[in-house]
N, C-alpha and C positions, 0 to 999 in steps of 0.2 A: 504493500500500500504506500510505503514511503516513496518508492521510485515513481509511482504515479503522481504524487504531489510534487516531487522534484521536477518531473518532466513538464507538468502543467505550468509550473512557475518559470521554467527555462525556455519554453517554446511558445510561439504565438498562436499556432493553430493545431492543437492536438486532436486526435480522433481515436475512438475505440473500434477496432475491427470486430464485427459480430457476425459469425457464421450460422448462429442458431444451434450450435453444438454444445456439448457439455463444457468444453474448455472456455468458450466465450461466455457461457452462462456464469461460470465461476469468475471470469474476468470482470463481468458486469457487477457481480456482488462485491468484489474487491474494490472496484471503483466507487460504488455506493458507500461502502464503509470508510473509504479513504477521505471522502469529502462530506460525510455526514456532519451536520444535519441538512446541508444544502445538496442540491443535485450536482453530479459531476459536471465540470465546466467544459464539456465537449460533447459532440454528437456520437451516435453509433453509425458505423458504415458497414453495409452489407453489399458485397460484390455478388450480384445475382447472375449465375451462368445460364439461367432459364431451365436448369435440369435438377433443381433441388427437390427433395421429397415434399409432397403436399403438406405433410405434418410439420415439416421444418418451417415452411412459409407461415403457417398458422401460428406456430410457437414464436417466431420472430416478431410478428406484428403484435401479438398479445403481450409479449414480454416488454417490448418498447413502450407500448401504451401504459402498462402498469408501472414501468419505471419513470414515466413522465419525461423521457428524454427524446430528443429529435433523432429520427431514424432516416438516414440517407440510403436509398437503394440505387446502386449504380450498375448499369448493364452496358456491355460493349455493343453498341448499336450497329456498328459496322460489321462485327462478327455475326451478330444476329441476322442482319440483312443477307449475309453471305451463306447463311444456313449452317454455320459451324456447329457441329455436335459430336458427341462421343461415338455414335454409330457410323456416321458418314465420314468422319475425319480421324478417328482414333483418340485414345486417351490423352496422349502427350500434346497433340495439336490443340485439342479442345481446351485443356487446362491452361495451356500457354496463352491462347488468344482470349478465351472467355473469363479467365480468372487472373492470371499474372498481368497481361497487358491491360485488362479492365481495371485492375487495382492501380496501376501506374497512371492511367488516364484519369481516374477518380482523384488521385492525389494532386495531379496537375490542375484539374478543373476547379477543385475547391481550395487549393492552396494549403493543404495540410503539410506541416513540417515535421510532425512526429506522430507515430501510430503505435498504439498498444496492441501487441500481437500475442495471441494465446499459445504460441508454439512452446512445447515443453522440452526439457533437456533430454528426455528419453526418446524423442522422435528423430528420425533420420533427417528430416528437413531442417532441423535446428542448426543454424550455421553461424550465429553471432551471439555475443553476450549482451547483457542488459545495462551496461554502463553508458551513461549519458555522454554525448559529444561535448568537447570543450568549446566548440564553435557552433552553436545551434543554428541550423539552416545555412551554414557557410558553404556546404558542398552543393547546394541547389537541389538536393534530394532529401526525401523524408527519412528521418531516423527511426529505426525500429526499437521498441523497448519491449523486453520479454519478462514480465513479472513472474511467469511460471517457469523460469529457466531451470530451477532446481527441483521442479515437481515431476512426479511420475503419474502414470495412468491411475494407479491405486490412490495416490495422494489426492488427485482430483475427486475421485469417488468418495473418499473419506471426508473431504470438505463439503461435498454435496450433501452427504449424510448429516454432518454436524450443523450445517446452515439450513438444512431442509430446502435446498434450491430446486425449483421445478425444472424438469427436463422434458424434451419431446418423448412421447411414448415409444418411439422407435428404439430407444435404448433398453427397453424391457421386452422379455419374451412374450410372444403372442403368435397364434396361427397366422401365417402370411403366405400369399402365393409366390413361389420362387421358381426360377429356372436356373439350372446349373450350366454355367458358361465359363470357359477358361479357368476352371478350377474354383469358381466362386458361385455362391448362391445369390442370384440377383432377384430382387423383388421387382416385378413388372408394375411400375407405378402408373403407366399410361400406355396408350396404343402406339406410341412412337417406337416402341420396341417390337420389331417385326419378328414373329416366331418362325423358326426354320421348320422344314417338313418333319413331322413327328414330334416336334417340341411342344410341350404343354406345361403350363404352370401347375405346380403341385403344392398343396398346403403343407407347410412344415412349421413347427414352433421354433421361431428364430428371433434374434435381436441383433442390434448393431453395436459394435464397439466404437465405430467412428462414423461420422456422417459427411458425405460429400455429394457429388452428383450421383443420382440413384443408379444409372447404368454402370457406374464405375466403382460402386461400393458393395462389397460382399457382406452378406449376413452370416451369422454363426448360429448353429443349432444350440439351443439353450433352454433351461427351465427357470432362469433367473427373472422373476417378475417384479422385483423391488430392489431397492438400493442395497439392502443387506445381503440379498442373494447374489447380486452382481459382485460384491466384494468377496464373498466366499468363492465364487467362481474364478475370479481373477487371481486368487492366491494359488490356484492350481494351473494357471495358463502360462505357457512359455513362448507362445507365438507373439511377435511384435504386433501392436495394434494396427499400424498402418500397412501391414501385409495384406489387409483386407481392402486396400484401395488399388485399383488396376494401375494407376499411374505410378505406384511405388513397386510394382512387380516388374520382372524382366520384360523387355519389349516384346518378346515372343508371346507373352500371355496377355498383353494389353489389347491386342486385336485392333480392328479398324483399318482404314485406309490412310494414305499419306495426304497431306494438305493439298487442296486443289487451287 
């Protein structure tokens, strides 16, 4: 919480990245506690790839409204117009254009100079530390601050339990229609997922350890229907959380075509 207050004081235009996942829900709670009794002095930014789970969109809007904070939803309109998607262009191209490039354009459009990122130390994508720059805004690029740098997946769930933080129901086991593709159980969220010959969604009791674009996020078979059960389950798990995202798997498993 201290680093959030330091960054808010050192930079002109801070922003909280909010993906509507468990890590960003924890980040929001930390921000609320850091600046209580007033609201955090920055907005929430959601980079919308147009392929999030319907439940994630509902959770995002409800959470922002309950927090009383401004929510900025940014979409790469050029990529959307080109029809960039995980099925047509593959995981890496989709994520690069609709997420990474979209985030950069959002930072430029709104002039944010520091962003609070929920990446954790146990994630492969974590590449920087959370120390503040001595020259705020001097590089012309937004600085990333990682308050969860030393947290693990279990740490996040323990904090969710301690603070009674609401999460999308997707994190808890329930019967869902899944298709097995590229070694992952994919929940067919809408008809943009064309089924192959003989392919049929089957009901399985699953949950998600991580939430991204639904065609690229694998579910895990589970009986964990509440936070306590999830924690018990995670104590026995050895598979990295992000191995359930296609973009973090070997290119051979990601599937899809090259950019057109």
